[in-house]
N, C-alpha and C positions, 0 to 999 in steps of 0.2 A: 265543821267535819265534812260537809259536802263539798266546800270549796277546795278543802285540801286533799280530798280524793280526786276532784276534777283537774287539780295540777299536778298529780302524781308524776305523770310522765315528764313534765317540764323539770320538775325538781331532779329526776335523774340525770338530768344535764349537767348539774352541779358536779357529778363525779369527774366530768371532763374538764369544769372549770376551776375546781378547789386546787388540784395540784399547782395551779399558777396562782397560789394566794397571795406571795408577794406584791403581783403585779395587781391583784384584785385591791389589797390594801391600799396601795397607791393611787389607783382609780378613786377611791373613795376620799383619799387624802386631798389629792388636787381638786376634786370637785368642792370639797368644803371649804378649801382655801379660795378656791374662784368665786363662791358664793360670797364670802366674808368680803372678799376685795370689792366685788361689785356693791355691795351694801354700803360699804365705806365711802364708794365714789359717788352713790347718791346723796348719803347723808352729808358729804363735804360741800355739797351745793347749799347747804342752808346758810352758814356764814358767808357764802359769797353774794346769796340773795340778800342777806340782811344788810351787807355792806352797801350793794347797788340800789337796795330799795329804801336806804336812809332809816333803817332800824337800830338796832342796839350796837351794831357792828361787830367785828370778829372777837374782840376781847370780852365784850357784853354778853356775847353769846356762851362762850367757852365759861366765863365766871357764873353765870346763872345756871348753866346745866351743873357744874360742880357744886354749886349750892343747893340744888335741887335733890341730887344724890348724897350729898354729905348731909345735910341738915334736914332732908325730908320736906322743903318747903319751895314753892315755886312763886317767882314776882312777876308782877305786871310792871312794864315801862313804856311810857308814851313814845310813838314814833315820831322822828324828827318832822315829819309831814302833818302831826297833829296839830291843827291850827286853834284848838279850842281855847277858851280864855284861861282855863286852868291849867294849860301846859307847862308854864313855868314852875307853878307849884309842884306839879307832878314829877317834874325833874328833879326834885329836892326830897323824895320820898319813895320807898320800896312798898308797893302794896301786895300783901300775901294773898295769892289767889288759889292756891292748892297746899294742902297739909296732908302728909301720908300717916297713915296709921302706926302708932308704936314707934314714931321718928323722934328726933331729938327736937324738933319744933314743937311737937305735941306736948312732951315730955317737959319743956320750958315754958309752957304754958301760953303759948301763940295761938291765936285764933284767926280763921279765915276772914279775909278783909281787912286785918290789922294795917296800919301804916306806919313802916318802920320810918322815924324820923331823923335818928341819930345812931351812929355806932361808934364805940370806942374801945380800943384794946387795953384800956386799963380803967379800974373803977371810977377814978378821978380825974382821969385824962380828958382831953378836948374832944368832942365828938365830930365824927365826919358827917355832913349833911347833904352832901352831892349823891344822887341815886348811883350813879356807876361807880363811885368812890367806895361807896358802904358796901356794895356788891363785890368789889375787889377784895377789901378786908376780909369780908365772910368766905371768900373762897380760898384765899392765900394764907390766912392766918395758921400757926403752928398748932398741932394738937395739945391741948390741956391749957392753952392760955385764956385768960379771963376776958369775957367779952360783955360789953355792957351795951344793951340794945334799947332804945328809947321808943314808946310805941304811942299809937293814938288809936283808941278803939273805934267801932262803929257808931258807939253810941256817944262819941264826944270826949270820954273821958281817957285819961294820960294813963301810963303804965311803963315799968320799967323792968326788964330782965337782966339778970346778971348770971352767968353760966359760962363754964369752961367749953372750949372749943372741942369737938369731937375729933376722931381720928381722919387723917387725910386718905382721900381714896388713892388706891395703889397706882393708877394711872394719871393722876391729877399732875404730878411733876412733868411727866413726859408731854402732856398736852400743854400745860403752860409754857414749857421750853420751846414748842413749836410755835406757839402764839406769839412768844417773845422776840420772834424775828421780824415782827411787825410792830411799830411804834403804836402806843395806845391813843394817840391824839388822832382825830377824825378829818384830817387835811385831805384834799383830793388826791394828792400825791402818796399819801400814807393809805388810802383806800385802794389805789391801784396796786400798791405795793402788797397790800394784803391779799388781793385777788390773784397776783402773779405767783404768791407763795403757795396758795391753795391749788392753783391750776399746774404748778409743777409737780406737787404732791400726787394729782390725780392722774397725770401723766405717767409717773412712775409706777403708781398702783395699776394703772391699766396695762402696761407692759407686763407685769408680773402676772396678771390675772390673764392675759392672752397666752402667755407661757403655760400656765396653770390648766387652761383648757386643751391647750395642744397635746399636752403630757397626757391628760386625761383622756382624751379622744384616742390617740395613737395607742396607749397601753389598753385600751377597751377592745380596740380593733384587732391587736395581736392575739389578746386572750381569745377573741370570738374566732381569728381563723385558725389558731392552733386547736382549739376545742373541735372545731368542725371538721377538721383533719383526721383528728383521733377518732370521731365517732364514725366517719365515713370508713378509716381502717378496720374500725371493731366490726362494723356491718358486713363488709365485704370479707373480712376474715371469717366471721360466722357464716357467711353464705358459702364460702368454699367448702365446708363442713356438713351442709345441710344434704338431706336426701334429695337425689333428683327426682323421686316422684312429688314433691313438693311443687316443683316447677313445671313438671308435667299436667299437674292439676291445674296450676293457676298460670302458667306462661311466666315470662321473665320481664315482660314489659312494667309490670306493677312494681316488681323489687327494683329495677333499674332506676324507675322513676322515684322511689322512696330513697334510694342511696344518693342520687344527684338532686332532685327538686325538693324533697320533703327535708332532707338534712340542710339544706339551703335556707329553707323556711324558718327552721330551727336555729339556726345561726343567725338570723335576723333578729329574732327574739333576744339571744343573748346580747346582740349587739345593742339593742333598745336598752335592755335591762342596765348594761354596763356604763350605757350612753346617757341619754336625756332622763331615764329613768333614775339615774344618780343626780345627775347635775342640776336638773331644775327642781326637784323637791328639795335639794339644798338651798338653792337660790331662794326659792318661796320661803323656806324657815328661817331664813338669813334675813331676809327683807321684812316678814312679818315679827321677827324678834326686835329690829329695829322700830318696826311701827308700833309694837306694845311698848317700847320704851319711851316713845314720843306721846302715845295716848293709848292706853289700853281698852278704855270703853269704846272708842271709834273701831278699832281693831276687831273687838269681840263683835261688834255689828256686822263688820264684814264677814266674819267667819260663821255666822249664824246659818249660812247655806250649806256648809259642810257636808250634814248627814243627806241632804237631798242630792248632792254631787256624788258621794259616795254610792248610795243607791242606784242611781243612774248608770255609773260604772258597772256594777255587779250585772245589771239587768243586759246592758249592751254587751258586755264580755261574754255572756252566756250565748247571744245570738251569734256573735262574731265566731265563736268556737264551732258551732254547729254548720254555718256557713263555709267556714275555711275547711272542715274535713269533707264536706261534700264536693268542695271545689278540687281539692287533693286527689280525691278518688276519681272524679271525672277526669282530670288531667292525665292521670296515668291511663284510663280507659283511651283517651286520644291519642297518647304516645303509642299504646299498643296496636291503634288502629292505623297510625301512621306509618309504624314499621311493618306490619302486615301487608299495607297496599305497596309501599315501596320495594320490599322483597319479592312480592308477587305480581310487580307491575307487567310483565311479559304475559302472564297467565291472564290478567286482568284486560288487556289489550286483546288477545287472542278471541276472547269470549265476549268483547264489548261491553264490560261490567263498568266503565268509568262511571256512568251516572250512579250507578247503585253504590259504588265505594264513596262518591261525593254525598250522596244523600244519607248514607250513615255516618260520614264525618259531620255534615252540617247539623244534624241531630244532636250528636255529642256536644258539637261545638256550641250550639245554642243554649244547650243545658248549662254549660260552663260559663255563658253569659248571664244567664238567670242569677246563678251563684254570685258571679263576680258583681251583679247589680246590687244584689242584697248586702254584699260586703260594703260596697260604696256607699249605698244608703247609710248604712250604720256609721261608716267613718265621717261622710260629711255631715249627718246630723248631730254628732257628738258636740262639736265646737259652738254651733248655733245655741244649743242648749244651755251650755256653759256660758256662752255669752249672755243670755238673758238672765240667768239666775245671779251671774256677777254683777250685771248693770242693777238689779233690783237693790242687792244689798250694798253696791257702793253708792247708790243714789241715797239710801237711807243713811250712810255714814256720812254722805257729803251734808245732808240737810240739817243732822245733829251739828256737824262741824261748824257749817256755816252760822248757826244760832250761837254756837259758843265763841266764835271768832267776833260777832258784831255785838256783843254784851256791853255795858257798862266797863266793867273789868274784865276783858278777856281771858277765858280758862286756856285759850290756845292762840300763839301768834301765828298772823296770816301766813309766814313765811314757812313754819313748821306745818301748818295745815295742808300747803301745798306740797311740800314734800312727803309729807303723810300719804296724800292721796298718790303721789307718784309712787311710793314703797307699795301701797295696796294694789295700785295698778300694775306694777312690776310682779308683784306677787301672784295677781290674777294671770296674767300673760303667762308664768311659769307653769301654772296649774293647768291653763289651756293647753300648753304645748305637751304636758305629760298627760292629757286626757286621753289620747289613742295608746298609751303604753300598756294598758289592760288589754285592750283589743289586739295588740301586737302580741302580747304573752299568750293570748287565747289562741290565736294563730299559730304561734310557735308550739303551743302545747297540743294542739290538733296534729302538727306535723310530727311531734316527738312521739305520740301515740304510735302513729303508723310506722316510725322508723324503730321503736323499740318493739313493736310488734313482730318484726323480723327477727331481731336478737333474741327474743324470747321462744321463737320458734325452736323446737327439740333439734338438736343436731342429730346426724345419722346414727341409729342405734349400735352401740359397740357393746357386746356381751360381756360381762364380768369375767367371764371364764375364758374370753377369745386369747388364742395363741397365733404368734407369727408363723405364717405357712412357710417351709422350707421349698427350694426349688423342686418342680415335679420330677419325681422319680418312679411312681408306681403308676398311679391312675387317679382319674378325676370320677367321683360318683354323685350323682343326683338322685337322693334317696327321698321318695315319696315327695317330691316338691309341689306344692299349692301356690299360687300366687294371684293375687286381685289387685290391679292398678288402683291407686288412691282415688275415690269417689266413684270407682265403678260398681255396678251391681253384680256383674258376672266374673268368674274365675277366667283368667287368662290360659292358666296353666292347672291342670287337674291330676295331681299324683303321677309326677313324671318319675320314672326310675331310669336312670341309664348310667352304664360304667363305660368309660373311655380310657384304655391302657396308655401309658406314657409313650409317645413318639407316634400315634395313630392320627391320621386325618379323617374327619369325620365330616359328611356332607348332610346339612340339614334342610329339608325340603318340605314343602307343604302348601297349601292354598294360602291366598293372601288373608291376614288376620288369624291364622292359625295358631301363632304363639311361637315361630322360629326365632326371631329377634328378641322377643322376651326372654326366651331359655338361655341363650348365650349372653344378654345382659346380665343376668344374675351371678355369672361367673365372676366378672370383676367387680360384683356387688354395686352395681349401678342402683338396685333394688335390692331389699331384704324379702325372702320369701315368708308367706303367712305361717307355713309350716314346712317341716322337713330339714334337710341339710345339704350343704355344697361339700362339700369339701373345698441417656447420657449430655448433661450439659457440658460436660468437658471432652467433647470429641474434637478430634483435629481435623483440619480442612482436609487432609489426604482421605480421612475417613468418610467425611461428608460427601466427598465428591466421589469416592467409590459406590457408596451407597446409592447416590443419584444416578450413577451410570447404569447400575445392576437394575435398578427400577425404570430404567430409559427415560429419567427427568433429566439428566445432563444436557441433553441435546437441546432443550428449550430454556435452561436456566443460565447455561454459559454465554448465550447470545445476548442476555439482559443488559443493560446499560452498566448497571453494577454487579453484575454476575450474581454470585451468591450472597452479596450484601444486599440485594433488593429487599426493599420493604413492601411485605404484600398488604394491599391496601383493604378498606373495611369489606366484609363479607368477600373477600379473596379476588376483589375486582381485579380484572386485566387476565385473568387464567381460565382456560376453559376448564369444563368438568373433567375431562380426560386427563388433563394436565394436574389439576388437584388431586385426582386418584393415585397418579403416579408419584405425587409428592409425599403423600400418605403411606405408600408402600416403602418408598426411600427411607423415611421415619422409622418404619417398623423394623427395617433391615438394619438401620444403625443402632436401634434398640438392642437387637440380638435377644429376644425373649424366648423362654420356655414354652409359652402358650401363645399361638397365633389365633385371632379371630377375624375372619373375611366376612364382613356384611355385605354383600353386592358390590364385591371389589372391583368387578369387571363391567359394572353397569354403564358406566359412561366413556367407556375406552373403544376408539376405533379398531376395526378389524386389523388394520395394518399392525398395531402396537401389541393388539390381544396375544398373538404366538410369542411375541418376545418376553412380554410381562408373564405369560404362562409359563414359560422356561426358567425365567427368574425366580418365581414363586416355587417352582418344583425343586429348585435348589435351596433356598432358604427353608422350606417346610420339611427337609430332611432331618431326622432326629427330633422333631419338635411335635407338641400337641397340637393340632390344628382343627378349627372349625370353620367348617363353609357355608354360607348361607348365599344361594345363587340361583338365578333362574337361566342360566346357560348350561346347557348339557356337556360342554367342552371343560366346564370347570369342575363339575361335581363327579364326571366319569373318572377323574385322576384320583378321587376319595378311596381310601382304605374300605369304608363302609359308608351307607347311607341311612340315614334316620328320616322316616316320614312322620311328620307331626299334623293332626287335624283336630281342629276345635279343642286345643289345649291338652291333647293326648297324643303319646306315641302309639301308631297304629301299624307301624312296620319298620324293620331293621335289617338289614343286609347290603348284598352288592347291587349292582345294576342289573344284573342276569338274573339275579334270584327276585329281585322285586318287581321286575317287569313282568312276570308271571305268576308271583303270589300276591301282589297288592293292587287293587283296583285303584286307589288313591294315587299311587306312584304313576300306574300306568296312564290314567286320565292326566296326570300333571306332565308327564313326559309328552304325550301326544299334543296337548293344548299349549304348553310354557316351554318346557326345556327344549323339545324339538324345533318348535317355532321360533325361538329366538337363536 
């Protein structure tokens, strides 16, 4: 239950992966095919080694394995390198060294270490006494055929078994057909021919295995990139509908880090899950399955460490998740630090605060280093722990196997033992490769929690009975507006009541922090009040140029190398504050809205342009409802009325002549700010 809960965020990623289910299925198919081919390639080395080491040869190996599966009994055959005095005798008998429970051999009455001295396909027919020939008859005889087997028991007594042959294996004919391309004789020429056939088959298998790996890796990468693209789009789409108050309280760098960095970490987790998390387990399973087929006892000894390994994965995974989450948070903080320092670099230099910024950056960066070292310790510690466990169990399997190989009647052929060790080693290597998958998933899960935390943030409140406002034709009313910024303890606006008739220009003035910008920001619904009520992409080039001329922006846009097609750089690099102000005014002219809000529109415009822009504003403000926030007397004096705000409340309302005599707040502002600027 706890593990499922911990991976809840990572599971949500599958909503972006599963729509590509045909590719997901293909990834699993190619991974399984690749694993099977790799196991076949390793197993194919058994007959090669047997031929080269002078053991039973290709046909002997095929026949013996068919007999093992068909009859449930395995034989011991002496090697050609066996120089014992009994070697010639042993070449004329089959020693039963293994009998499976409920098999044909057990039901026929055969016993362990029985010596088969002859095999006949007819009750009264001649018996074949050469060991290899007897094995061939048992492997290739037709189902239902009478078999007469002459035995010698371990106590020296003779026995005869007459029994019908069992059903043939479904794949036996195909295997015999492949082996049939090599003569059964054991000359050097035929040995080389056998090895050549096997190696050609291995080359073909390897080509198909590599193609399978290519398709599995490419499809996995395609799934990941498409999923990451869709996650980023969904997060960004959600952010566009979130309240501005969210970003006012938390800033933008953290959200930016989540959209770019955290989604990228999540994508890496998906890539691992559809890559080696699929490929390596399939490989390990295929190798272990073949190893079980060769000798299940030694394979079981090797797998005895599995519970300990799974426990290690769980413990290390939890530690990795915690470290990763802290790393992502610190990374977002560092990103905010860098952005803030870069944007305010002129201020930093003016106040000689370079070392202050460096110290803060170093503190955060070293905290990130500590978390990265924790992650590194977990990552690099996983493989050594697995290597120790693997070596312990592998050593146990080798010791037992060595005892079985060196007995009087070996229960395991030396070649098969070596291939078994190779299979177990390959399975161990695959498990080692997959050891950091759980760590990667926990890293991706930590990142996914931060990503989906943004998506789970509520969108900007939309009342159920909200209506679309028609173009302004009467007035704008602020009815008892109360507003508090998110996370703030004091109210920014306290019971604002204001009525502005359509077409009127209102200047809003007041001390810094009095609530001027807050009031007008409620109008386009950048924020929702705590209580109370408020009430062209297809533009032609000529329209754009005309708007720029009216805002006095044409004079610096037209000389640019690309003119109106010039791309504005990051943070509007390359333009002065006054030029940017004029471009904003040009956009407002082009939009042709019913309501205009000018928040310090003249703050960064030089005296030469001020009179021209003032004239342009007078023209476009005609017939529109306008709100002016300014510290320049020349701007507010043209307003129809002036509203004075102090400490979140409207303290005065009237014309300049009325307020200069009736409002101490306005008079003080006029003398200290408006007149001074």
